C-alpha positions as a Markdown table, in Angstrom:
| # | Residue | x | y | z |
|---|---|---|---|---|
| 1 | Glu | -13.5 | 3.5 | 27.3 |
| 2 | Val | -10.2 | 3.0 | 25.3 |
| 3 | Gln | -7.3 | 2.4 | 27.4 |
| 4 | Leu | -3.6 | 2.1 | 26.5 |
| 5 | Val | -0.9 | 1.6 | 29.3 |
| 6 | Glu | 2.7 | 1.6 | 28.3 |
| 7 | Ser | 5.4 | -0.1 | 30.5 |
| 8 | Gly | 8.8 | -1.6 | 30.3 |
| 9 | Gly | 10.9 | 1.8 | 29.8 |
| 10 | Gly | 13.9 | 2.7 | 32.0 |
| 11 | Leu | 17.5 | 3.4 | 32.0 |
| 12 | Val | 19.9 | 1.4 | 29.7 |
| 13 | Gln | 23.4 | 1.6 | 28.4 |
| 14 | Pro | 24.0 | 2.2 | 24.9 |
| 15 | Gly | 24.1 | -1.2 | 23.0 |
| 16 | Gly | 21.6 | -2.6 | 25.3 |
| 17 | Ser | 17.8 | -3.8 | 24.9 |
| 18 | Leu | 14.3 | -2.9 | 26.2 |
| 19 | Arg | 11.2 | -4.5 | 25.6 |
| 20 | Leu | 8.0 | -1.9 | 25.9 |
| 21 | Ser | 4.6 | -3.3 | 26.3 |
| 22 | Cys | 1.1 | -1.7 | 25.8 |
| 23 | Ala | -1.6 | -3.2 | 27.5 |
| 24 | Thr | -5.0 | -2.3 | 26.1 |
| 25 | Ser | -8.7 | -2.4 | 26.7 |
| 26 | Gly | -12.1 | -1.0 | 25.9 |
| 27 | Phe | -12.0 | -2.1 | 22.1 |
| 28 | Thr | -11.4 | -5.1 | 19.9 |
| 29 | Phe | -7.7 | -5.0 | 19.7 |
| 30 | Ser | -7.5 | -7.4 | 16.9 |
| 31 | Thr | -9.2 | -5.2 | 14.5 |
| 32 | Tyr | -7.0 | -2.1 | 14.7 |
| 33 | Trp | -3.6 | -1.0 | 13.4 |
| 34 | Met | -1.4 | 0.0 | 16.2 |
| 35 | Tyr | 1.6 | 2.4 | 16.2 |
| 36 | Trp | 4.6 | 3.3 | 18.4 |
| 37 | Phe | 5.6 | 7.0 | 18.4 |
| 38 | Arg | 8.3 | 8.8 | 20.6 |
| 39 | Gln | 8.8 | 12.4 | 21.6 |
| 40 | Thr | 11.7 | 14.4 | 22.9 |
| 41 | Pro | 12.1 | 18.1 | 23.6 |
| 42 | Gly | 14.6 | 18.5 | 20.8 |
| 43 | Lys | 13.1 | 16.5 | 18.1 |
| 44 | Gly | 9.5 | 16.7 | 19.0 |
| 45 | Leu | 7.0 | 14.1 | 18.0 |
| 46 | Glu | 8.4 | 11.1 | 15.8 |
| 47 | Trp | 6.7 | 8.1 | 14.3 |
| 48 | Val | 8.5 | 4.9 | 15.1 |
| 49 | Ser | 6.5 | 1.9 | 13.8 |
| 50 | Ser | 3.2 | 0.8 | 12.4 |
| 51 | Leu | 1.9 | -2.7 | 12.9 |
| 52 | Ala | -1.2 | -4.1 | 11.0 |
| 53 | Tyr | -4.1 | -5.3 | 12.9 |
| 54 | Asn | -3.2 | -9.0 | 12.3 |
| 55 | Gly | 0.6 | -8.3 | 12.9 |
| 56 | Gly | 1.1 | -9.3 | 9.0 |
| 57 | Ser | 2.7 | -6.0 | 8.0 |
| 58 | Glu | 5.0 | -3.9 | 10.2 |
| 59 | Tyr | 6.8 | -0.6 | 9.1 |
| 60 | Tyr | 9.6 | 1.3 | 10.8 |
| 61 | Leu | 11.4 | 4.6 | 10.9 |
| 62 | Asp | 14.5 | 4.3 | 8.9 |
| 63 | Ser | 16.6 | 5.1 | 11.8 |
| 64 | Val | 15.3 | 2.1 | 13.9 |
| 65 | Asp | 14.8 | -0.5 | 11.2 |
| 66 | Gly | 16.8 | -3.6 | 11.9 |
| 67 | Arg | 17.0 | -2.7 | 15.6 |
| 68 | Phe | 13.6 | -2.5 | 16.7 |
| 69 | Thr | 10.6 | -5.0 | 16.3 |
| 70 | Ala | 7.0 | -4.4 | 16.7 |
| 71 | Ser | 4.8 | -7.2 | 17.6 |
| 72 | Arg | 1.3 | -7.9 | 19.1 |
| 73 | Asp | -0.5 | -10.6 | 20.9 |
| 74 | Asn | -4.2 | -10.2 | 20.0 |
| 75 | Ala | -5.3 | -12.7 | 22.4 |
| 76 | Lys | -3.8 | -10.6 | 25.3 |
| 77 | Ala | -4.8 | -7.3 | 23.5 |
| 78 | Thr | -1.1 | -6.2 | 24.0 |
| 79 | Leu | 1.3 | -4.4 | 21.6 |
| 80 | Tyr | 5.2 | -4.8 | 22.1 |
| 81 | Leu | 8.2 | -3.0 | 21.0 |
| 82 | Gln | 11.6 | -4.9 | 21.2 |
| 83 | Met | 14.4 | -2.5 | 21.0 |
| 84 | Asn | 17.9 | -3.6 | 20.5 |
| 85 | Ser | 21.2 | -2.0 | 19.8 |
| 86 | Leu | 19.9 | 1.0 | 21.8 |
| 87 | Lys | 21.7 | 4.5 | 21.0 |
| 88 | Pro | 21.5 | 7.7 | 23.0 |
| 89 | Asp | 19.4 | 9.1 | 20.1 |
| 90 | Asp | 16.6 | 6.6 | 21.1 |
| 91 | Thr | 16.2 | 8.6 | 24.3 |
| 92 | Ala | 12.5 | 9.7 | 24.3 |
| 93 | Val | 9.1 | 9.1 | 25.9 |
| 94 | Tyr | 7.5 | 6.2 | 23.9 |
| 95 | Tyr | 3.7 | 6.2 | 23.1 |
| 96 | Cys | 1.4 | 3.5 | 22.1 |
| 97 | Val | -1.3 | 4.8 | 19.7 |
| 98 | Arg | -4.4 | 3.2 | 18.3 |
| 99 | Asp | -5.7 | 4.1 | 14.8 |
| 100 | Pro | -9.1 | 5.6 | 15.1 |
| 101 | Arg | -10.4 | 3.5 | 12.4 |
| 102 | Pro | -10.8 | -0.3 | 12.2 |
| 103 | Trp | -9.1 | -2.6 | 9.8 |
| 104 | Val | -7.1 | 0.2 | 8.0 |
| 105 | Gly | -3.9 | 2.1 | 8.9 |
| 106 | Tyr | -1.0 | 4.0 | 7.7 |
| 107 | Pro | 2.3 | 2.1 | 6.8 |
| 108 | Asn | 4.0 | 5.4 | 7.0 |
| 109 | Gly | 3.2 | 7.4 | 10.0 |
| 110 | Arg | 5.6 | 10.2 | 9.5 |
| 111 | Leu | 2.9 | 12.9 | 8.8 |
| 112 | Leu | 0.7 | 11.9 | 11.8 |
| 113 | Thr | 0.2 | 14.3 | 14.5 |
| 114 | Arg | -0.7 | 14.2 | 18.3 |
| 115 | Asp | -4.3 | 14.6 | 17.3 |
| 116 | Phe | -4.5 | 11.4 | 15.5 |
| 117 | Gly | -5.9 | 8.2 | 17.3 |
| 118 | Asp | -5.9 | 7.3 | 20.8 |
| 119 | Trp | -2.6 | 7.7 | 22.9 |
| 120 | Gly | -1.4 | 6.2 | 26.2 |
| 121 | Lys | 0.5 | 8.2 | 28.7 |
| 122 | Gly | 3.9 | 7.0 | 27.6 |
| 123 | Thr | 7.1 | 5.3 | 29.0 |
| 124 | Gln | 10.4 | 7.0 | 29.5 |
| 125 | Val | 13.3 | 5.3 | 27.7 |
| 126 | Thr | 16.8 | 6.7 | 28.5 |
| 127 | Val | 19.8 | 5.4 | 26.7 |
| 128 | Ser | 22.9 | 6.5 | 28.6 |
| 129 | Ser | 26.4 | 5.4 | 30.1 |
């Protein structure tokens, strides 16, 4: 059974940093593209980042590019999202998502929906003073 468990969310002041983790099990992590999405009641679901199976290619939503960095440790089957210079607009529930297909993925995940892939339960990030 595929399992994705996010952690590391919390309350942080504007300009601060957080590092999210996504521990995975039940599949060969090193062969799957992975994604970060976020969701808020106002904006809905938003793709944040795509990361190739070997970590060699990474892609970001324009508004987080340069502030967020996705990475992975294939030996630990864990995905990370380092978030710096956080803004109130970054407030959301953040989800770790596995592509349903091995080896291939979407560099631009803007059109992907909640029906795509396998999802964790999410972790809340709140940016507020």
